[in-house]
C-alpha positions in Angstrom: -36.9 15.9 2.5 -34.3 18.6 3.1 -36.6 20.3 5.6 -37.1 17.0 7.4 -33.4 16.7 7.8 -33.1 20.2 9.3 -36.0 19.5 11.7 -34.4 16.2 12.7 -30.9 17.4 12.9 -30.3 16.2 16.4 -31.1 12.6 15.5 -29.0 12.9 12.3 -26.1 14.4 14.3 -26.1 11.4 16.7 -26.3 9.0 13.8 -23.5 10.7 11.9 -21.2 10.7 14.9 -21.5 7.0 15.3 -21.2 6.5 11.5 -18.1 8.6 11.5 -16.5 6.4 14.2 -17.5 3.3 12.2 -15.8 4.7 9.1 -12.6 5.5 10.9 -12.5 2.0 12.4 -12.9 0.6 8.8 -9.8 2.4 7.5 -7.5 -0.6 7.7 -10.0 -2.8 5.9 -10.7 0.0 3.3 -6.9 0.3 2.7 -6.7 -3.4 1.9 -9.6 -3.2 -0.6 -8.2 0.1 -2.0 -9.8 3.5 -1.8 -9.9 3.9 -5.6 -12.0 0.8 -5.9 -14.2 1.8 -3.0 -14.8 5.3 -4.5 -16.5 3.7 -7.5 -18.9 1.9 -5.2 -19.4 4.3 -2.3 -19.6 7.6 -4.3 -22.8 6.8 -6.2 -24.4 5.4 -3.0 -23.4 8.5 -1.0 -24.6 10.8 -3.8 -28.0 9.1 -3.7 -28.4 9.0 0.1 -27.1 12.5 0.8 -28.8 13.9 -2.3 -32.2 12.6 -1.1 -31.8 13.6 2.5 -29.9 16.9 2.2 -30.0 17.9 -1.5 -26.2 17.3 -1.3 -24.1 18.8 -4.1 -21.1 16.4 -3.5 -18.5 19.0 -2.8 -16.3 16.3 -1.2 -15.9 18.5 1.9 -19.1 17.9 3.8 -19.9 20.3 6.7 -23.5 19.1 7.3 -22.7 18.4 11.0 -21.6 22.0 11.4 -24.5 23.6 9.5 -27.6 22.1 11.2 -27.8 19.4 8.5 -28.5 22.1 5.8 -26.0 21.9 2.9 -24.5 25.3 2.3 -23.7 24.4 -1.3 -27.4 24.7 -2.0 -27.0 28.5 -1.6 -27.1 30.0 -5.1 -24.1 32.1 -4.1 -22.4 29.1 -2.4 -21.9 31.0 0.8 -20.1 28.6 3.1 -19.9 30.7 6.3 -23.3 32.4 6.7 -25.9 34.3 4.8 -25.0 36.8 2.2 -27.0 39.7 3.6 -29.7 39.4 1.0 -32.1 37.3 3.1 -35.6 38.6 2.6 -37.8 39.4 5.6 -39.7 36.1 5.3 -36.4 34.1 5.3 -36.3 33.5 1.6 -33.3 33.8 -0.7 -32.8 37.0 -2.6 -31.6 35.1 -5.7 -34.2 32.4 -5.7 -37.3 33.9 -3.9 -39.2 30.6 -3.9 -36.4 29.0 -1.9 -35.8 29.3 1.9 -32.4 30.8 2.7 -30.0 27.8 3.4 -28.5 29.7 6.3 -31.9 30.4 7.9 -32.5 26.6 7.7 -28.9 26.0 9.0 -29.5 28.2 12.0 -32.8 26.5 12.8 -31.2 23.0 12.4 -28.2 23.9 14.5 -30.5 25.0 17.4 -31.7 21.3 17.6 -28.2 19.8 17.7 -26.2 18.9 20.7 -23.1 20.5 19.1 -25.0 23.3 17.4 -22.3 25.9 18.3 -20.1 24.5 15.5 -22.1 26.7 13.1 -20.0 29.6 14.4 -16.8 27.9 13.2 -15.3 29.5 10.1 -15.2 26.9 7.3 -12.3 26.9 4.8 -13.2 27.5 1.2 -14.2 24.4 -0.8 -11.3 22.7 -2.5 -12.7 21.9 -5.9 -10.3 19.0 -6.4 -12.7 16.9 -4.2 -15.9 17.9 -6.2 -17.9 14.7 -6.8 -15.8 12.6 -4.5 -17.0 10.7 -1.4 -16.6 12.6 1.8 -17.3 9.4 3.7 -14.1 7.9 2.4 -12.2 11.1 3.2 -13.5 10.7 6.8 -12.3 7.1 6.9 -8.8 8.2 5.7 -8.7 10.9 8.3 -8.5 13.7 5.6 -11.8 15.3 6.5 -10.8 15.9 10.2 -7.3 17.2 9.1 -9.0 19.7 6.9 -11.4 20.7 9.7 -8.5 21.1 12.1 -6.6 23.2 9.6 -9.6 25.5 9.4 -9.5 26.0 13.1 -5.9 27.1 13.2 
Protein backbone atom coordinates (compact mmCIF):
# COMPACT_ATOMS: atom_id res chain seq x y z
CA UNK A 1 0.00 0.00 0.00
CA UNK A 2 2.96 2.29 0.70
CA UNK A 3 3.86 2.32 -3.00
CA UNK A 4 0.27 3.19 -3.91
CA UNK A 5 0.50 6.20 -1.58
CA UNK A 6 3.67 7.40 -3.30
CA UNK A 7 2.18 6.91 -6.77
CA UNK A 8 -0.96 8.82 -5.72
CA UNK A 9 0.82 11.50 -3.74
CA UNK A 10 -0.84 14.37 -5.60
CA UNK A 11 -4.32 13.15 -4.64
CA UNK A 12 -3.21 12.53 -1.04
CA UNK A 13 -1.57 15.97 -0.90
CA UNK A 14 -4.83 17.64 -1.92
CA UNK A 15 -6.79 15.56 0.56
CA UNK A 16 -4.35 16.31 3.37
CA UNK A 17 -4.39 20.07 2.75
CA UNK A 18 -8.19 20.08 3.12
CA UNK A 19 -8.02 17.78 6.12
CA UNK A 20 -5.41 20.04 7.74
CA UNK A 21 -7.73 23.05 7.34
CA UNK A 22 -10.55 21.03 8.86
CA UNK A 23 -8.42 20.07 11.87
CA UNK A 24 -7.41 23.69 12.47
CA UNK A 25 -11.06 24.80 12.36
CA UNK A 26 -11.89 22.07 14.92
CA UNK A 27 -9.42 23.43 17.49
CA UNK A 28 -12.04 25.30 19.61
CA UNK A 29 -14.25 22.20 19.67
CA UNK A 30 -11.30 19.92 20.47
CA UNK A 31 -10.26 22.26 23.29
CA UNK A 32 -13.70 21.93 24.89
CA UNK A 33 -13.54 18.14 24.68
CA UNK A 34 -9.93 18.06 25.88
CA UNK A 35 -6.90 17.05 23.89
CA UNK A 36 -5.89 14.40 26.43
CA UNK A 37 -9.24 12.64 25.96
CA UNK A 38 -9.06 13.02 22.20
CA UNK A 39 -5.54 11.56 22.09
CA UNK A 40 -6.90 8.29 23.49
CA UNK A 41 -9.41 8.07 20.62
CA UNK A 42 -7.59 9.69 17.71
CA UNK A 43 -4.13 8.16 18.19
CA UNK A 44 -5.19 4.51 17.61
CA UNK A 45 -7.27 5.56 14.61
CA UNK A 46 -4.40 7.61 13.17
CA UNK A 47 -1.96 4.73 13.82
CA UNK A 48 -4.21 2.35 11.90
CA UNK A 49 -4.93 4.66 8.93
CA UNK A 50 -1.41 6.03 8.49
CA UNK A 51 0.14 2.64 9.26
CA UNK A 52 -1.89 1.05 6.50
CA UNK A 53 -1.38 3.82 3.93
CA UNK A 54 2.21 4.89 4.64
CA UNK A 55 3.71 2.30 7.01
CA UNK A 56 3.75 5.21 9.49
CA UNK A 57 6.01 4.88 12.53
CA UNK A 58 4.01 7.44 14.60
CA UNK A 59 6.92 9.78 15.28
CA UNK A 60 4.41 12.52 16.18
CA UNK A 61 6.06 14.93 13.74
CA UNK A 62 4.67 13.86 10.41
CA UNK A 63 6.39 15.19 7.28
CA UNK A 64 4.60 13.05 4.69
CA UNK A 65 3.41 16.12 2.82
CA UNK A 66 7.06 17.17 2.40
CA UNK A 67 8.42 13.77 1.44
CA UNK A 68 6.22 12.64 -1.42
CA UNK A 69 3.98 10.67 0.98
CA UNK A 70 6.89 8.35 1.84
CA UNK A 71 7.55 8.17 5.59
CA UNK A 72 11.25 8.86 6.20
CA UNK A 73 11.03 7.04 9.52
CA UNK A 74 10.87 3.79 7.51
CA UNK A 75 14.53 4.29 6.64
CA UNK A 76 16.56 1.80 8.72
CA UNK A 77 18.94 4.67 9.50
CA UNK A 78 15.98 7.04 10.07
CA UNK A 79 17.43 9.60 7.68
CA UNK A 80 15.03 12.54 7.76
CA UNK A 81 16.64 14.80 5.16
CA UNK A 82 17.63 12.65 2.24
CA UNK A 83 19.35 9.38 1.43
CA UNK A 84 22.39 8.23 3.35
CA UNK A 85 24.61 7.74 0.32
CA UNK A 86 24.31 3.97 0.46
CA UNK A 87 21.53 3.66 -2.08
CA UNK A 88 22.24 0.74 -4.42
CA UNK A 89 22.24 1.19 -8.19
CA UNK A 90 18.78 -0.38 -8.43
CA UNK A 91 17.34 2.08 -5.87
CA UNK A 92 17.34 -0.41 -3.01
CA UNK A 93 18.45 0.22 0.57
CA UNK A 94 22.00 -0.72 1.58
CA UNK A 95 20.86 -1.93 5.01
CA UNK A 96 17.78 -3.86 3.85
CA UNK A 97 18.43 -4.81 0.20
CA UNK A 98 14.90 -6.20 -0.29
CA UNK A 99 13.47 -2.75 0.49
CA UNK A 100 13.34 0.22 -1.89
CA UNK A 101 15.16 3.26 -0.51
CA UNK A 102 12.60 5.48 1.22
CA UNK A 103 14.24 8.55 -0.32
CA UNK A 104 14.05 7.17 -3.85
CA UNK A 105 10.32 6.68 -3.22
CA UNK A 106 10.07 10.16 -1.66
CA UNK A 107 11.69 11.81 -4.68
CA UNK A 108 9.36 9.92 -7.01
CA UNK A 109 6.28 10.88 -4.94
CA UNK A 110 7.27 14.53 -4.62
CA UNK A 111 7.50 14.73 -8.41
CA UNK A 112 3.75 14.13 -8.57
CA UNK A 113 2.85 16.68 -5.92
CA UNK A 114 1.83 20.26 -6.54
CA UNK A 115 4.12 21.44 -3.74
CA UNK A 116 6.78 18.81 -4.38
CA UNK A 117 9.58 21.33 -3.91
CA UNK A 118 9.12 21.07 -0.16
CA UNK A 119 11.23 17.92 -0.23
CA UNK A 120 14.22 20.29 -0.42
CA UNK A 121 13.35 21.88 2.96
CA UNK A 122 15.57 20.77 5.81
CA UNK A 123 13.50 19.00 8.44
CA UNK A 124 14.39 19.45 12.11
CA UNK A 125 15.39 16.33 14.03
CA UNK A 126 12.55 14.25 15.43
CA UNK A 127 11.59 15.24 18.96
CA UNK A 128 11.19 11.89 20.69
CA UNK A 129 8.82 13.39 23.27
CA UNK A 130 6.09 13.12 20.63
CA UNK A 131 6.77 9.47 19.69
CA UNK A 132 3.47 7.59 19.49
CA UNK A 133 1.35 10.74 19.73
CA UNK A 134 -1.17 11.96 17.18
CA UNK A 135 0.28 14.41 14.70
CA UNK A 136 -3.30 15.20 13.63
CA UNK A 137 -3.99 16.72 17.04
CA UNK A 138 -0.70 18.61 16.96
CA UNK A 139 -1.85 20.13 13.65
CA UNK A 140 -5.19 21.12 15.21
CA UNK A 141 -3.40 22.84 18.10
CA UNK A 142 -1.09 24.66 15.69
CA UNK A 143 2.01 22.96 17.10
CA UNK A 144 2.92 21.15 13.91
CA UNK A 145 3.04 24.37 11.85
CA UNK A 146 5.06 26.14 14.57
CA UNK A 147 7.64 23.33 14.50
CA UNK A 148 7.79 23.46 10.69
CA UNK A 149 8.22 27.24 10.75
CA UNK A 150 10.99 26.95 13.36
CA UNK A 151 12.79 24.55 11.02
CA UNK A 152 12.67 27.17 8.25
CA UNK A 153 14.36 29.83 10.39
